[in-house]
C-alpha positions in Angstrom: -0.1 -0.2 -0.1 1.2 3.5 -1.0 2.0 5.7 1.6 -0.9 8.1 0.3 -3.4 5.4 0.3 -2.3 4.3 3.7 -2.9 8.0 5.1 -6.1 8.1 3.8 -7.2 5.2 5.5 -5.7 6.2 8.7 -7.8 9.4 8.3 -10.9 7.7 7.7 -10.5 5.5 10.6 -10.0 8.4 13.1 -12.9 10.5 11.6 -15.2 7.4 12.0 -14.1 6.5 15.4 -12.8 9.9 16.9 -9.8 8.3 18.4 -7.9 5.1 17.3 -4.6 3.7 18.8 -1.6 3.2 16.8 -1.7 -0.6 17.2 -5.2 -0.8 15.9 -4.2 1.5 12.9 -1.2 -0.7 12.3 -3.2 -3.8 12.2 -5.6 -2.5 9.9 -3.3 -0.7 7.2 -1.1 -3.8 7.7 2.4 -2.1 8.4 4.5 -1.6 11.7 3.7 0.7 14.4 6.8 2.9 13.4 5.4 3.3 10.0 1.9 4.6 11.3 3.4 6.9 13.9 5.4 8.5 10.9 2.3 8.6 8.9 0.3 10.2 12.1 2.9 12.8 12.3 2.7 13.9 8.6 -1.3 14.0 9.0 -0.9 16.0 12.1 1.5 18.6 10.2 -1.1 18.8 7.7 -4.0 19.7 10.5 -5.8 16.8 9.7 -5.7 15.2 13.2 -3.9 15.4 16.4 -1.4 12.8 18.0 -2.2 11.7 21.3 -0.1 8.9 23.7 -0.4 5.8 21.6 -2.6 7.0 19.2 -4.4 9.6 17.0 -7.7 11.6 17.4 -9.7 14.3 15.6 -8.3 17.9 15.7 -9.1 20.3 18.2 -7.9 19.0 21.4 -10.9 17.1 22.3 -12.1 14.1 20.4 -15.8 13.2 20.2 -17.0 10.4 21.5 -17.2 6.9 19.4 -20.2 5.1 19.6 -20.6 1.8 21.0 -19.8 -0.2 17.6 -16.2 1.5 17.1 -15.5 1.1 21.0 -15.7 -2.4 20.9 -12.9 -2.7 18.3 -10.5 -0.3 19.9 -7.5 -1.5 22.1 -9.6 -4.7 22.4 -6.6 -6.8 24.1 -5.6 -4.1 26.4 -9.2 -3.9 27.6 -9.2 -7.6 28.5 -5.9 -7.5 30.3 -7.2 -4.6 32.2 -10.4 -6.4 33.0 -8.6 -9.5 34.2 -6.4 -7.6 36.9 -9.5 -5.3 38.2 -11.6 -8.2 38.7 -9.1 -9.6 41.1 -9.7 -6.5 43.3 -13.3 -7.5 43.9 -13.9 -9.7 47.0 -16.9 -12.0 47.6 -19.7 -10.2 49.5 -18.4 -6.5 48.0 -20.9 -3.9 47.0 -19.5 -2.1 43.9 -20.8 0.8 41.3 -19.7 0.1 37.8 -20.1 2.6 35.1 -20.6 2.6 31.6 -18.2 1.7 28.7 -16.6 -1.4 27.0 -13.9 -1.8 29.5 -16.2 -1.9 32.5 -18.5 -4.5 30.5 -15.3 -6.6 30.2 -14.8 -6.3 33.8 -18.4 -7.3 34.3 -18.4 -10.3 32.5 -15.3 -11.7 35.1 -17.4 -10.3 37.9 -20.4 -13.0 37.1 -18.0 -15.6 39.0 -18.0 -13.6 42.4 -20.3 -15.0 44.7 -22.2 -12.4 47.3 -21.5 -9.8 45.2 -23.9 -6.6 44.6 -23.4 -4.4 41.5 -25.0 -1.1 41.0 -24.4 0.1 37.4 -26.3 2.8 35.4 -25.0 0.5 32.0 -27.4 -2.1 30.4 -24.4 -3.8 28.8 -22.9 -4.1 32.4 -26.5 -5.4 33.6 -26.6 -7.9 30.7 -23.3 -9.4 31.3 -24.4 -10.4 34.7 -28.0 -11.1 33.8 -27.5 -14.7 34.1 -24.9 -14.8 37.3 -27.0 -16.4 39.8 -25.1 -15.2 42.7 -24.4 -11.8 41.8 -27.4 -9.2 42.5 -27.7 -6.4 40.0 -29.2 -3.2 40.9 -30.0 -0.5 38.0 -30.1 2.9 38.1 -33.1 4.8 36.8 -32.6 7.5 34.2 -33.1 8.1 30.2 -31.2 5.9 28.1 -28.5 7.4 26.0 -28.1 5.0 23.0 -24.7 5.5 21.9 -23.2 3.6 25.0 -26.4 2.2 26.4 -26.2 3.8 29.5 -28.8 5.4 31.7 -28.0 9.1 32.4 -29.8 12.4 33.6 -31.3 13.5 37.0 -32.9 10.0 37.4 -29.6 8.1 37.2 -28.0 10.8 39.6 -31.0 10.6 42.3 -31.0 6.8 42.5 -27.2 7.0 43.4 -28.0 9.6 46.4 -27.4 7.8 49.6 -25.8 4.8 48.2 -22.7 3.3 50.1 -20.4 1.0 48.3 -16.9 -0.5 48.7 -15.4 0.6 45.3 -16.3 2.4 41.9 -15.1 1.1 38.5 -15.2 3.9 36.0 -13.6 4.6 32.8 -13.7 7.8 30.4 -12.4 9.3 27.3 -9.0 10.5 28.9 -6.8 10.8 31.9 -4.1 13.0 32.9 -2.7 14.0 36.2 -3.6 17.7 36.0 -7.0 17.2 34.9 -8.1 13.6 36.2 -10.3 11.3 34.2 -12.8 13.2 31.9 -15.2 12.3 29.1 -16.7 14.0 26.1 -20.4 13.8 27.1 -21.7 16.1 30.1 -24.6 13.8 31.1 -22.1 10.7 31.5 -19.8 12.9 33.6 -22.6 13.8 35.9 -23.6 10.0 36.6 -20.0 8.8 36.9 -19.7 11.8 39.3 -22.5 10.6 41.6 -20.9 7.1 41.4 -17.8 8.5 42.7 -19.5 10.1 45.7 -21.0 6.6 46.6 -17.6 4.6 46.8 -14.7 4.3 49.5 -12.6 3.5 46.5 -12.3 5.0 43.2 -10.7 2.6 40.6 -10.2 3.8 36.9 -9.9 1.7 34.2 -8.2 3.4 31.4 -5.9 1.7 28.4 -2.5 3.3 27.4 -4.4 5.6 24.5 -6.4 7.4 27.3 -3.4 8.6 29.0 -2.6 12.1 28.4 -5.8 12.6 26.5 -8.4 15.0 27.9 -12.4 15.1 27.2 -14.5 18.2 27.4 -15.9 17.3 31.1 -13.9 16.5 33.9 -15.3 13.6 35.8 -13.0 12.8 38.6 -10.6 15.0 39.8 -6.8 13.3 40.4 -6.9 13.8 44.0 -10.3 11.6 44.3 -8.8 8.5 42.1 -7.5 5.8 44.4 -6.4 3.4 41.6 -5.5 3.1 38.0 -5.5 0.1 36.3 -3.9 0.3 32.9 -2.0 -2.0 30.3 1.8 -2.3 30.2 1.7 -0.8 26.7 1.8 2.5 28.8 5.5 1.9 29.8 6.3 1.9 25.9 6.3 5.4 25.6 8.1 8.3 27.4 5.1 10.4 27.4 2.7 7.9 28.9 5.7 7.0 31.3 5.7 10.5 32.6 2.1 10.5 33.0 2.1 7.7 35.3 4.8 9.3 37.3 2.7 12.1 37.8 -0.4 10.4 38.5 1.9 8.4 41.1 3.1 11.8 42.8 -0.5 12.6 43.3 -1.2 9.4 44.9 -2.7 7.6 42.7 -1.7 3.6 42.9 -0.9 2.5 39.4 -1.2 -1.1 38.5 0.1 -2.3 35.1 -1.9 -5.3 33.4 0.3 -7.6 31.2 -0.9 -8.3 27.5 -0.7 -11.7 26.0 -0.9 -13.7 28.9 -3.8 -15.3 30.7 -4.0 -15.6 34.5 -0.9 -16.4 36.2 -0.5 -19.7 38.2 -0.5 -18.0 41.5 -3.7 -15.9 40.7 -6.7 -16.0 43.1 -10.0 -17.1 42.0 -11.8 -14.1 41.4 -13.9 -12.6 44.3 -11.7 -14.4 47.0 -9.6 -11.4 48.0 -6.5 -13.6 48.9 -3.3 -13.9 46.9 -1.8 -11.7 44.5 -3.5 -10.1 41.8 -1.9 -10.6 38.1 1.7 -9.9 38.3 2.0 -6.4 36.5 5.9 -6.2 37.0 8.6 -7.7 39.2 9.6 -6.2 42.4 7.6 -3.2 44.1 5.0 -3.1 41.0 3.3 -6.4 42.0 -0.1 -5.7 43.4 -2.3 -7.4 45.6 -6.1 -7.7 45.6 -8.3 -6.5 48.6 -8.9 -3.4 50.2 -6.3 -0.8 51.5 -4.8 -1.3 55.1 -6.4 0.6 57.8 -10.0 0.8 56.6 -11.9 2.3 53.7 -11.6 6.1 53.4 -14.4 8.4 52.9 -15.0 9.3 49.3 -12.6 12.0 48.1 -10.2 11.7 51.2 -6.7 11.3 51.1 -4.7 8.9 53.5 -1.0 8.7 53.1 0.1 5.3 52.2 -3.4 3.7 51.6 -3.5 4.3 48.0 -0.6 6.0 46.8 2.4 5.3 44.5 4.4 2.3 44.5 6.2 2.3 47.8 9.9 2.0 48.1 12.6 1.9 51.0 11.9 3.9 54.1 8.2 4.2 52.9 9.0 7.0 50.5 6.9 6.6 46.9 8.9 5.1 44.1 8.4 6.8 40.7 7.9 4.4 37.8 11.4 5.4 36.5 13.2 4.1 39.5 11.7 0.7 39.3 13.7 -0.2 36.0 10.5 -0.4 33.9 11.2 -0.2 30.2 11.2 3.1 28.8 9.5 4.5 25.4 10.8 4.2 21.8 
């Protein structure tokens, strides 16, 4: 395929989806990520698209939100790995809220095996994934159906979350930065996600590497309110995303890296037991364990030193990613 044809196809994909990862672009145009990165730079120089860490978006800084059919094909392997790791953070008998999104839908499929679990959600897709789980109770919010992502939004959804108290909130979004926190492209979705966060003792963001450094129009969760980020190991393949992870860790966000291309490790727990290590993310300090943070759950929005901070090094001081010997960018 000639460069002009390849770049036209890349441009059409970004226009159709709003945001596309370099890996997905390389797969579709059947070339290397290095070549795709060069094509994206050329298209950016012409003002036709904007580069983002690990991908490309529509120009203008804030990408429009792609619909569900497009999202299901974006970063599928990364979302699956993130869901595997996140499911290990849920214990038997937990009560959790799960927001809308294709990554949270993947998580819900795994939560179907957790006995005694209660899941509150505004997502029809999450509810559908749990519909036949006999040991899981599913509670739907009220609200108005937003067809593009099969989620219930509006005042009805927000009011049904008032007075709710759960152990964990699992949410996703369009972008995540240390400066702005989690954000999304839709105002109604952002409002419901904020109501979910207020109900939870721990706020766990599920975001693949293409969302790191990107920003949606509406802020969902401020960085200081995020307990934990579960992302994929591709986040360490680029200097820009590594810097973003460092900045998030400096703000007190615990970072977990989900390995790609590998099933659950032999010592991984059965989901929902809350015992044993969650999937190994990196050797040494970056390995994370499931279960709640020590010392009891904080109130929503509270900070507690050491409870959900960055990786901890000698003497209890935070350890930045660069000090852990992680692979750096290309």
